[in-house]
PALO-603132 format. One line per 4 residues: for each residue x negated, y, z negated of C-alpha. Coordinates in pm, whole numbers, plus 50000, padded with zeros to 5 digits. Example, Ala and Ser with C-alpha at 12.3 -4.5 7.8 and 13.67 -1.06 7.14 Angstrom:
2
48770:49550:49220 ~ 48633:49894:49286
***
This chain:
879
52873:49819:54410 ~ 52790:50154:54283 ~ 53071:50277:54417 ~ 53278:50109:54201
52985:50166:53881 ~ 53006:50551:53956 ~ 53399:50517:53938 ~ 53385:50373:53608
53141:50615:53498 ~ 53356:50900:53583 ~ 53693:50774:53398 ~ 53456:50736:53043
53397:51077:53078 ~ 53724:51232:53150 ~ 53887:50996:52936 ~ 53643:51113:52666
53757:51454:52766 ~ 54140:51431:52726 ~ 54164:51279:52412 ~ 53831:51476:52224
53601:51338:52041 ~ 53802:51101:51861 ~ 53851:50941:52177 ~ 53476:50923:52185
53399:50579:52126 ~ 53696:50434:52242 ~ 53675:50591:52609 ~ 53262:50395:52554
53454:50053:52499 ~ 53715:50070:52749 ~ 53743:50198:53085 ~ 54071:50217:53359
53975:50102:53694 ~ 54216:50201:53951 ~ 54214:49944:54237 ~ 54424:49849:54557
54576:49581:54326 ~ 54703:49806:54051 ~ 54608:49937:53749 ~ 54399:49786:53538
54220:49789:53141 ~ 53885:49694:53131 ~ 53639:49719:52847 ~ 53318:49869:52889
53138:49551:52833 ~ 53317:49433:53203 ~ 53122:49750:53369 ~ 52860:49634:53565
52505:49836:53580 ~ 52165:49841:53754 ~ 51918:49668:53517 ~ 51567:49617:53585
51426:49465:53269 ~ 51042:49296:53385 ~ 50927:49007:53195 ~ 50738:49055:52923
50741:49223:52544 ~ 51031:49186:52380 ~ 51032:49504:52180 ~ 50970:49657:52478
51247:49514:52665 ~ 51497:49585:52446 ~ 51361:49924:52462 ~ 51420:49964:52826
51751:49804:52764 ~ 51901:50055:52498 ~ 51790:50348:52762 ~ 51939:50149:53072
52264:50078:52892 ~ 52333:50388:52696 ~ 52359:50154:52342 ~ 52160:50167:52060
51951:49874:51919 ~ 51910:49805:51619 ~ 51640:49610:51471 ~ 51349:49556:51294
51018:49551:51451 ~ 50910:49268:51295 ~ 51190:49073:51360 ~ 51147:49027:51742
50716:49076:51685 ~ 50543:48784:51886 ~ 50853:48724:52105 ~ 50849:48706:52491
51195:48857:52704 ~ 51247:48688:53095 ~ 51288:48928:53381 ~ 51662:49101:53371
51750:49250:53727 ~ 52082:49264:53962 ~ 52413:49454:53856 ~ 52594:49283:53560
52792:49372:53269 ~ 52558:49507:52925 ~ 52633:49134:52782 ~ 52540:48936:53072
52174:49137:53057 ~ 52119:49101:52651 ~ 52246:48757:52675 ~ 51976:48683:52899
51730:48887:52750 ~ 51774:48716:52443 ~ 51753:48339:52530 ~ 51530:48105:52435
51406:48390:52208 ~ 51565:48254:51894 ~ 51767:48589:51854 ~ 52111:48696:51927
52323:48995:51937 ~ 52653:49148:51735 ~ 52834:49497:51829 ~ 52792:49690:51492
53016:49961:51680 ~ 53137:50116:52007 ~ 52748:50224:52055 ~ 52513:50052:51841
52435:49654:51879 ~ 52255:49469:51599 ~ 51978:49222:51679 ~ 51971:48928:51418
51852:48580:51411 ~ 52099:48297:51624 ~ 52283:48080:51363 ~ 52085:47796:51256
51720:47955:51292 ~ 51514:48000:50990 ~ 51604:48314:50809 ~ 51324:48529:50682
51218:48552:50346 ~ 51188:48828:50128 ~ 51296:49080:49923 ~ 51689:49239:50080
51600:49574:50086 ~ 51285:49793:50062 ~ 51201:50144:49915 ~ 51188:50425:50126
51191:50222:50430 ~ 51505:49974:50381 ~ 51340:49769:50629 ~ 51498:49406:50677
51288:49097:50602 ~ 50952:49097:50754 ~ 50857:48738:50901 ~ 50539:48710:51106
50583:48508:51366 ~ 50353:48272:51535 ~ 50296:47960:51755 ~ 50367:47777:51505
50610:47955:51416 ~ 50571:47986:51049 ~ 50697:48279:50814 ~ 50510:48390:50574
50621:48682:50312 ~ 50409:48852:50066 ~ 50466:48715:49731 ~ 50482:48376:49831
50312:48132:49978 ~ 50653:47947:50112 ~ 50716:47908:50469 ~ 51065:48066:50494
51067:48116:50103 ~ 51174:48384:49882 ~ 51000:48588:49656 ~ 51126:48667:49306
51024:48991:49284 ~ 51102:49294:49438 ~ 50932:49362:49859 ~ 50906:49701:49963
50869:49680:50367 ~ 50739:49994:50534 ~ 50758:49864:50892 ~ 50537:50028:51204
50883:50232:51281 ~ 50916:50413:50975 ~ 50534:50539:50976 ~ 50603:50649:51314
50965:50805:51258 ~ 50810:50976:50913 ~ 50508:51122:51135 ~ 50229:50939:50895
49892:50943:51019 ~ 49689:50707:50843 ~ 49812:50445:50557 ~ 49663:50675:50341
49950:50919:50366 ~ 50210:50586:50376 ~ 50082:50484:49998 ~ 50124:50849:49837
50494:50830:49981 ~ 50551:50557:49791 ~ 50699:50616:49466 ~ 50540:50308:49279
50208:50418:49412 ~ 50002:50661:49181 ~ 49763:50885:49429 ~ 49547:50907:49132
49207:50670:49141 ~ 49086:50699:49502 ~ 49188:50960:49733 ~ 49051:51194:49898
49247:51496:49691 ~ 49164:51395:49403 ~ 48890:51710:49281 ~ 48686:51788:49039
48768:51713:48692 ~ 49058:51461:48710 ~ 48807:51230:48567 ~ 48962:51313:48253
49269:51092:48317 ~ 49016:50832:48338 ~ 48684:50710:48541 ~ 48836:50567:48822
49047:50925:48843 ~ 48720:51042:49160 ~ 48677:50918:49498 ~ 48354:50810:49542
48379:50684:49880 ~ 48649:50958:50102 ~ 48877:50664:50143 ~ 49224:50582:49996
49286:50340:49717 ~ 49678:50200:49620 ~ 49723:50225:49239 ~ 50048:50041:49168
50219:50226:48825 ~ 49884:50373:48766 ~ 49682:50110:48632 ~ 49408:50135:48820
49265:50103:49204 ~ 49154:49781:49050 ~ 49461:49627:48886 ~ 49642:49644:49278
49558:49370:49490 ~ 49511:49512:49869 ~ 49492:49225:50160 ~ 49446:49270:50549
49652:48981:50698 ~ 49700:48768:50382 ~ 49272:48850:50317 ~ 49091:48991:50057
48882:49295:50108 ~ 48531:49335:49993 ~ 48550:49618:49663 ~ 48451:49950:49745
48252:50225:49529 ~ 48266:50102:49134 ~ 48584:50086:49083 ~ 48704:49809:49301
48909:50015:49477 ~ 48979:49934:49884 ~ 49006:50174:50127 ~ 49329:50118:50290
49317:50383:50511 ~ 48975:50246:50703 ~ 49245:50025:50893 ~ 49354:50235:51197
49760:50238:51163 ~ 49812:50234:51497 ~ 49773:49823:51483 ~ 49965:49785:51194
50268:49593:51228 ~ 50418:49642:50839 ~ 50323:49736:50486 ~ 50442:49488:50239
50391:49614:49877 ~ 50485:49387:49580 ~ 50524:49586:49241 ~ 50505:49335:49029
50262:49101:48869 ~ 50137:48822:49136 ~ 49821:48638:48998 ~ 49983:48318:49005
50008:48372:49351 ~ 49676:48552:49442 ~ 49476:48562:49140 ~ 49256:48840:49004
49351:49182:48988 ~ 49723:49184:49128 ~ 49841:49342:48774 ~ 50012:49583:48914
50114:49394:49230 ~ 49988:49377:49544 ~ 49986:49522:49961 ~ 49912:49322:50212
49875:49489:50545 ~ 50000:49287:50833 ~ 49864:49366:51190 ~ 50042:49304:51466
50027:48984:51664 ~ 50095:49040:51998 ~ 50038:49357:52185 ~ 50059:49441:52562
49856:49662:52741 ~ 49658:50011:52677 ~ 49769:50301:52437 ~ 49530:50623:52393
49606:50940:52223 ~ 49507:51242:52051 ~ 49642:51451:51708 ~ 49578:51788:51613
49643:51925:51328 ~ 49577:52161:51014 ~ 49683:52370:50716 ~ 49833:52684:50733
49617:52829:50435 ~ 49308:52720:50610 ~ 49117:52449:50594 ~ 49140:52022:50620
49159:52134:51028 ~ 49192:51748:51216 ~ 49077:51553:51545 ~ 49171:51233:51604
49133:51013:51878 ~ 49250:50629:51911 ~ 49305:50392:52183 ~ 49475:50045:52117
49452:49753:52364 ~ 49548:49411:52387 ~ 49761:49137:52590 ~ 49927:48811:52556
49912:48440:52712 ~ 50116:48112:52688 ~ 49895:48040:52413 ~ 49783:48323:52250
49708:48739:52234 ~ 49489:48917:52089 ~ 49478:49360:51961 ~ 49193:49574:51932
49199:49920:51812 ~ 48979:50173:51739 ~ 49016:50573:51583 ~ 48776:50870:51516
48860:51109:51294 ~ 48743:51429:51136 ~ 48907:51680:50914 ~ 48715:51973:50680
48722:52035:50399 ~ 48945:52276:50161 ~ 48767:52485:49972 ~ 48896:52654:49646
48847:53022:49801 ~ 49104:52894:50073 ~ 49390:52881:49783 ~ 49498:53224:49664
49496:52926:49283 ~ 49141:52857:49314 ~ 49001:53162:49393 ~ 48851:53204:49016
48623:52857:49080 ~ 48287:52836:49100 ~ 48180:52839:49477 ~ 48139:52606:49673
48433:52345:49514 ~ 48610:52157:49786 ~ 48966:52075:49686 ~ 48997:51838:49935
48691:51612:50107 ~ 48581:51648:50384 ~ 48588:51328:50601 ~ 48457:51165:50898
48619:50838:50987 ~ 48492:50539:51273 ~ 48689:50249:51264 ~ 48803:49952:51484
49002:49661:51380 ~ 49044:49326:51628 ~ 49304:49039:51571 ~ 49337:48762:51725
49583:48427:51777 ~ 49520:48086:51982 ~ 49695:47786:52037 ~ 49457:47525:52045
49692:47192:52174 ~ 50045:47180:52021 ~ 49965:47133:51631 ~ 49634:47317:51555
49642:47715:51588 ~ 49334:47957:51533 ~ 49369:48334:51349 ~ 49020:48588:51354
49098:48910:51222 ~ 48807:49149:51225 ~ 48708:49496:51061 ~ 48494:49756:51091
48479:50143:50965 ~ 48235:50442:50901 ~ 48290:50729:50702 ~ 48099:51063:50559
48265:51273:50303 ~ 48202:51559:50162 ~ 48239:51678:49857 ~ 48074:51993:49675
48139:52087:49318 ~ 47981:52386:49139 ~ 47936:52486:48786 ~ 47816:52833:48621
47444:52729:48721 ~ 47462:52459:48965 ~ 47608:52309:49233 ~ 47626:51962:49327
47703:51918:49687 ~ 47813:51548:49783 ~ 47768:51310:50082 ~ 47847:50976:50088
47817:50771:50396 ~ 48017:50446:50341 ~ 48011:50136:50587 ~ 48327:49856:50566
48292:49478:50725 ~ 48524:49210:50733 ~ 48564:48884:50906 ~ 48859:48651:50817
48862:48379:51009 ~ 49169:48095:50958 ~ 49321:47809:51161 ~ 49645:47646:51041
49699:47290:51138 ~ 50106:47173:51232 ~ 50095:46766:51011 ~ 50412:46554:51058
50654:46608:50847 ~ 50670:46977:50907 ~ 50354:47009:50689 ~ 50106:47314:50772
49690:47286:50686 ~ 49537:47589:50647 ~ 49148:47681:50673 ~ 49086:47982:50586
48754:48244:50508 ~ 48742:48583:50478 ~ 48355:48745:50421 ~ 48342:49151:50366
48104:49424:50292 ~ 48109:49805:50194 ~ 47789:50029:50121 ~ 47786:50341:49996
47511:50602:49957 ~ 47547:50884:49826 ~ 47312:51181:49802 ~ 47425:51437:49495
47106:51671:49530 ~ 47139:51990:49223 ~ 47054:52323:49378 ~ 47033:52617:49159
47295:52849:49219 ~ 47069:53163:49099 ~ 46765:53110:49368 ~ 46891:52829:49574
46587:52562:49515 ~ 46672:52180:49473 ~ 46578:52070:49111 ~ 46661:51708:49190
46803:51461:49440 ~ 46995:51233:49353 ~ 47055:50910:49504 ~ 47296:50668:49441
47437:50366:49619 ~ 47700:50102:49543 ~ 47692:49759:49759 ~ 48002:49546:49738
47981:49172:49881 ~ 48307:48958:49818 ~ 48309:48613:49965 ~ 48624:48381:49995
48763:48044:50099 ~ 49038:47848:50070 ~ 49244:47526:50207 ~ 49595:47533:50148
49881:47296:50256 ~ 50251:47404:50269 ~ 50561:47176:50388 ~ 50866:47012:50247
50929:46767:49937 ~ 51296:46682:49938 ~ 51623:46772:50052 ~ 51847:46952:49777
52181:47043:49860 ~ 52062:47386:49880 ~ 51811:47326:50104 ~ 51435:47203:50142
51290:47196:49807 ~ 50916:47320:49947 ~ 50551:47296:49762 ~ 50238:47556:49853
49870:47417:49719 ~ 49564:47451:49766 ~ 49185:47542:49598 ~ 48945:47747:49684
48635:47980:49629 ~ 48567:48317:49550 ~ 48229:48498:49498 ~ 48178:48889:49466
47801:49049:49400 ~ 47770:49463:49296 ~ 47444:49632:49308 ~ 47391:50002:49254
47077:50140:49249 ~ 46980:50475:49128 ~ 46649:50581:49299 ~ 46391:50364:49240
46614:50220:48933 ~ 46931:50020:48926 ~ 47221:50080:48755 ~ 47394:49803:48783
47391:49455:48913 ~ 47489:49100:48908 ~ 47765:48882:49087 ~ 48030:48658:49015
48173:48308:49158 ~ 48534:48130:49072 ~ 48672:47842:49135 ~ 49035:47819:49139
49377:47590:49234 ~ 49735:47642:49236 ~ 50060:47543:49338 ~ 50424:47716:49420
50734:47560:49445 ~ 51061:47641:49578 ~ 51418:47486:49469 ~ 51717:47588:49673
52018:47452:49433 ~ 52317:47580:49573 ~ 52342:47737:49930 ~ 52616:47864:50132
52663:47617:50297 ~ 52851:47432:49985 ~ 53111:47644:49908 ~ 53101:47700:49545
53284:47924:49387 ~ 53100:48252:49230 ~ 52758:48118:49415 ~ 52657:48229:49700
52333:48138:49625 ~ 52124:47996:49395 ~ 51745:47896:49424 ~ 51447:47845:49150
51098:47957:49184 ~ 50766:47884:49054 ~ 50388:47908:49034 ~ 50101:47841:48874
49734:47904:48899 ~ 49409:47844:48749 ~ 49091:48014:48853 ~ 48727:47880:48653
48493:48176:48691 ~ 48208:48344:48482 ~ 48377:48555:48274 ~ 48634:48239:48156
48945:48022:48217 ~ 49240:48163:48322 ~ 49618:48022:48390 ~ 49838:48242:48522
50238:48073:48551 ~ 50521:48253:48704 ~ 50895:48146:48706 ~ 51161:48337:48914
51525:48254:49013 ~ 51734:48405:49269 ~ 52114:48393:49265 ~ 52417:48555:49472
52727:48551:49373 ~ 52818:48649:49695 ~ 52709:48757:50034 ~ 52738:49120:49926
52498:49106:49575 ~ 52146:48970:49532 ~ 52034:48912:49174 ~ 51642:48842:49100
51421:48780:48815 ~ 51064:48706:48729 ~ 50853:48646:48447 ~ 50450:48586:48477
50146:48634:48334 ~ 49850:48824:48558 ~ 49513:48856:48474 ~ 49163:49125:48634
48836:48958:48558 ~ 48614:49328:48434 ~ 48428:49468:48699 ~ 48058:49375:48821
48005:49744:48743 ~ 48159:49733:48397 ~ 47998:49400:48294 ~ 47635:49514:48435
47593:49875:48418 ~ 47299:49977:48266 ~ 47309:49983:47898 ~ 47156:50246:47664
47035:50306:47308 ~ 47038:50593:47186 ~ 46897:50762:46831 ~ 47059:50972:46707
47166:51179:46331 ~ 47387:51073:46165 ~ 47581:51395:46138 ~ 47652:51373:46480
47886:51109:46409 ~ 48020:51242:46066 ~ 47948:51382:45738 ~ 47882:51209:45462
47488:51095:45487 ~ 47214:51256:45373 ~ 47011:51505:45635 ~ 46781:51246:45743
47051:50956:45825 ~ 47028:50854:46131 ~ 47228:50636:46351 ~ 47220:50451:46708
47463:50459:46972 ~ 47487:50191:47222 ~ 47716:50227:47601 ~ 47676:50066:47941
47797:49726:48048 ~ 47947:49383:47865 ~ 47824:49093:48014 ~ 48107:48922:47745
48383:49123:47812 ~ 48670:48884:47905 ~ 48981:48906:48219 ~ 49227:49208:48087
49580:49046:48072 ~ 49918:49070:48121 ~ 50297:48936:48120 ~ 50527:49079:48391
50915:49108:48392 ~ 51145:49228:48670 ~ 51484:49196:48741 ~ 51692:49335:49036
52014:49363:49188 ~ 52025:49479:49596 ~ 52381:49485:49684 ~ 52422:49470:50096
52794:49443:50178 ~ 52895:49262:50487 ~ 53191:49477:50546 ~ 52927:49792:50546
52666:49626:50745 ~ 52398:49959:50717 ~ 52424:49997:50386 ~ 52163:49824:50188
52034:49915:49822 ~ 51838:49712:49517 ~ 51848:49876:49158 ~ 51515:49740:48987
51376:49706:48591 ~ 51012:49602:48537 ~ 50808:49553:48210 ~ 50434:49524:48182
50255:49398:47828 ~ 49917:49484:47934 ~ 49646:49355:47689 ~ 49236:49333:47647
49211:49673:47888 ~ 48796:49733:47904 ~ 48768:50038:47839 ~ 48493:50301:47696
48647:50225:47290 ~ 48468:50530:47157 ~ 48455:50831:47446 ~ 48380:51124:47154
48025:51148:46915 ~ 48321:51345:46672 ~ 48462:51181:46363 ~ 48388:50847:46468
48255:50774:46105 ~ 48547:50670:45874 ~ 48795:50653:46136 ~ 48968:50364:46085
49035:50365:46514 ~ 48680:50310:46547 ~ 48579:50057:46282 ~ 48555:49744:46445
48316:49924:46670 ~ 48070:50053:46408 ~ 47858:49875:46192 ~ 47775:50030:45878
47423:49950:45711 ~ 47276:49704:45991 ~ 47000:49517:45899 ~ 46682:49546:46089
46717:49246:46288 ~ 47053:49363:46392 ~ 46884:49703:46481 ~ 46556:49524:46661
46836:49317:46880 ~ 47036:49549:47001 ~ 46733:49784:47111 ~ 46648:49465:47304
46924:49408:47476 ~ 46920:49787:47580 ~ 46805:49840:47944 ~ 46683:50257:47841
46641:50402:47494 ~ 46642:50758:47406 ~ 46547:50948:47138 ~ 46701:51294:47014
46621:51270:46642 ~ 46253:51436:46742 ~ 46104:51214:46476 ~ 45985:50836:46548
46196:50559:46534 ~ 46263:50483:46128 ~ 46515:50135:46075 ~ 46510:50222:45682
46645:50548:45833 ~ 46964:50382:46040 ~ 47296:50419:45881 ~ 47480:50254:46139
47523:50115:46479 ~ 47821:50251:46734 ~ 47877:50036:46997 ~ 48094:50241:47259
47942:49957:47520 ~ 48262:49854:47752 ~ 48483:49613:47525 ~ 48833:49438:47579
49005:49699:47380 ~ 49302:49898:47518 ~ 49680:49781:47537 ~ 49915:49909:47741
50310:49950:47754 ~ 50455:50014:48110 ~ 50807:49971:48172 ~ 51050:50159:48429
51311:50183:48690 ~ 51296:50179:49076 ~ 51590:50227:49284 ~ 51656:50268:49673
51845:50211:49957 ~ 51927:50305:50282 ~ 52255:50374:50503 ~ 52288:50360:50936
52603:50483:51050 ~ 52646:50566:51440 ~ 52646:50977:51479 ~ 52729:51131:51797
52581:50966:52067 ~ 52278:50865:51804 ~ 52218:50677:51512 ~ 52166:50775:51171
51932:50650:50904 ~ 51936:50781:50516 ~ 51671:50663:50345 ~ 51526:50672:49982
51362:50604:49697 ~ 51335:50667:49312 ~ 51101:50549:49033 ~ 51124:50661:48650
50794:50555:48471 ~ 50743:50491:48106 ~ 50388:50441:48001 ~ 50150:50415:47636
49849:50333:47531 ~ 49682:50251:47245 ~ 49248:50281:47277 ~ 49203:50012:46979
49508:49791:46789 ~ 49457:50064:46455 ~ 49522:50335:46650 ~ 49902:50433:46739
50021:50473:47107 ~ 50012:50728:47271 ~ 50204:50884:47624 ~ 50051:50792:47952
50301:50835:48242 ~ 50399:51190:48257 ~ 50081:51363:48085 ~ 49784:51535:48325
49588:51335:48541 ~ 49817:50997:48516 ~ 50165:50913:48687 ~ 50423:51140:48651
50785:51015:48491 ~ 50994:51052:48792 ~ 50891:50993:49177 ~ 51106:51026:49481
51130:51077:49845 ~ 51451:51092:50025 ~ 51551:51216:50372 ~ 51723:51136:50741
51623:51018:51035 ~ 51823:51046:51368 ~ 51764:50912:51719 ~ 51937:50956:52018
51727:50732:52318 ~ 51373:50836:52345 ~ 51429:51110:52063 ~ 51386:51098:51709
51425:51356:51371 ~ 51291:51284:51050 ~ 51375:51524:50723 ~ 51252:51452:50368
51204:51528:50028 ~ 50937:51443:49786 ~ 50981:51527:49416 ~ 50792:51420:49147
50841:51533:48786 ~ 50554:51799:48559 ~ 50322:51656:48357 ~ 50234:51781:48010
49831:51875:47886 ~ 49791:51705:47607 ~ 49538:51940:47491 ~ 49799:52210:47385
50154:52034:47455 ~ 50246:52275:47774 ~ 50439:52059:48044 ~ 50414:52209:48395
50659:52272:48636 ~ 50838:51961:48875 ~ 50660:51993:49253 ~ 50904:51945:49552
50816:51910:49919 ~ 50998:51879:50243 ~ 50847:51727:50558 ~ 50957:51696:50884
50929:51502:51205 ~ 51010:51598:51572 ~ 50924:51207:51821 ~ 51025:51159:52166
50963:50869:52389 ~ 50959:50898:52756 ~ 51045:50535:52798 ~ 50972:50313:53059
50959:50523:53386 ~ 50867:50481:53783 ~ 50673:50850:53716 ~ 50371:50949:53582
50569:51087:53250 ~ 50629:50711:53209 ~ 50559:50590:52840 ~ 50417:50912:52709
50469:51027:52347 ~ 50495:51334:52191 ~ 50506:51381:51809 ~ 50501:51767:51641
50455:51695:51216 ~ 50518:51934:50887 ~ 50419:51802:50548 ~ 50513:52049:50253
50700:52258:50586 ~ 50775:52484:50265 ~ 50455:52544:50183 ~ 50516:52480:49778
50135:52545:49589 ~ 50102:52242:49313 ~ 50225:52376:48958 ~ 49919:52493:48771
49741:52433:48352 ~ 49478:52620:48190 ~ 49116:52481:48271 ~ 48856:52464:48001
48596:52552:48309 ~ 48617:52722:48614 ~ 48442:52402:48763 ~ 48772:52230:48778
49053:52308:49006 ~ 49364:52416:48792 ~ 49627:52140:48923 ~ 49698:51777:48869
49509:51681:49199 ~ 49657:51309:49143 ~ 49994:51475:49148 ~ 50004:51691:49302
49842:51802:49641 ~ 49669:52117:49746 ~ 49690:52126:50091 ~ 50015:52284:50125
50180:52294:50470 ~ 49972:52079:50699 ~ 50115:52069:51075 ~ 50001:51812:51352
50067:51723:51736 ~ 50003:51456:51869 ~ 50041:51250:52228 ~ 49998:50899:52301
50055:50758:52641 ~ 50079:50363:52738 ~ 50026:50142:52998
***
């Protein structure tokens, strides 16, 4: 048998050499087998090979099969997650081996070309829901497999349902291919996301674009469409995490990336499905449901111009058994800061000033699923992280070294109960906590004397519990009409002590109920001309909280005229409850000379300025629209593309309505916030509601001299209009002995804002410390066996400094990654992975702008990075 196999292999090589490269594909499919009975043609699928594939995780078995057969296996990792493979041992054809491997898995294979075999769901199996196309990943739809065969996709609560909104899926394979070290790097690569808000590279001065543009906790928060980190909802396995800092940002980078199966992002309003915060959209981090064995790894990297020296150590372990499994992952990361003196363009800044924070992170995650009998399954997710971050900010006379310690915990159990008639009842809860302690002493630059030692803390707690049910209602011509419904309770608590005083403190609770309906009107089996598929979706959610009652509906339609095209459209309402910081921040009353706010009053006239929180704030409201066209031709199975248009009408945004003391009197923009000639009773009430009173007039308070009260407390005042276009696509093809994947994504954004109803809208997108108008990432990945090479280019358009009207240059960078996996072997080199990664390979410096203070970095740190070329080397081994 071995002689026969060797003869077949030699025949393939000789035939390929004789016919040249044009005959290589044919040589791989056709061999010449000369036997005593004569000259007989046989196909490659009839060639027998020695296979040794142990039972276990299907993903590992498919990788081993690809190496032993010499074939390229094409499948989304999510498709095989949680599936087990039977052992395959002996001499047989690759078709026989693969058929045995996939037996009872619910999957089948198809031949894409002479080198590539695709794994897909078997006919009659439930098809995964979700988007047809993703952005930069262009990954296939990604169901989460469980023992109860629950298929859930972000953006819908219907099992096996489809979201009418686009869904971006970034799988663990893409994360690995593109050399991302943590989820913070992943989200900063997504064109629909803005890197402002809370991210480690946001430097001093960026808060000119808004108070959330500062990194309090040292983590990374997702900020879709640049609406703010509090307007994007972040989930872990579908459960809410605790807020962080004061702006409600969630540190997504605290989740160990080794445990992540995929990241799903819905860049569309989703409050009808998930409630508050999902205005810009929702991001859901989905952990690997099954992991077999132990993996340990290390990574070392640094910026070529200095700073950000990084040491990382990680370990992941897990196992599965007949009724369940678990995964546990931990990591320890330390990285040095980047100082201004380490970059030529920042040499003039006061020192010491950091351009990138120093960080020390220790985090761990645990995920368990266990069947309790035939109809009940328990899930438990837990997260714990501790982060120390360091920032230095220097001014002409003083320095502010900034040290923050942040601890985050999450515990989220759930119970799925399978009911008769394909209904599922789910009980779930999530308890989260985030504590940030900040030490910010004031240090004299002249003699180093500490004149003040600022101690501030931000403490967030959250509790959510919910009961839900999902199942079929009736059978329609296009399939089952399904309903998801439920109710629950959510509680948040916030406390911000500043030394011996309380800057902000309060809590809020809400009760909610929701329902979602999926109506498949026409399906492919009906053979209706011009309609391959037509489905309607609808959802509604009501939340009754301390901030009032809010009802948010969402309607969608999914239409496929043929198997090659899909059209989706959605309309909905979303909302965001005011943050507890905005509601309960300390209220101040300042007694000013009236001349500080404008002319026209006597020299001894005064005014009362009010600032701080506002307990009467209403929820922010939004109307969202989206429409997308997905192209996935059957004739080109490796091609996928999607074009999306979106629009957001965002009203009653919470802002400080008056951000300056100049030109307030008589200005129609501020008219609704200025009370002229207030009575003594009104003044007394304003003073009574203030926590602190400051007199800068120099004379005792005199109510008869007060000509106006300027109310600059947080208020529902601003309006924003956001619209844009997203384009994404990928193309997979065989190239030589391997496979080439070209993928990319681009986003064009236009956004305007008016602080009050009387103000003319002004541009946000394309201006300093706001999202760029154009953001793209495109590149290619080549794979052969265990070797992977990727090259990606990133482009961000320039932004305009509104103070002088100057537009800065664009920013283009190139990333490259080399990855090699030895695969399963019989020696010490088995399952060893080596990776070399380069970010900003050409060492592009950020575009500059003219700063007003040497305390500020001379570039837009919310859009462009000071890291420069960053090289890293990592190694890991799996047992």
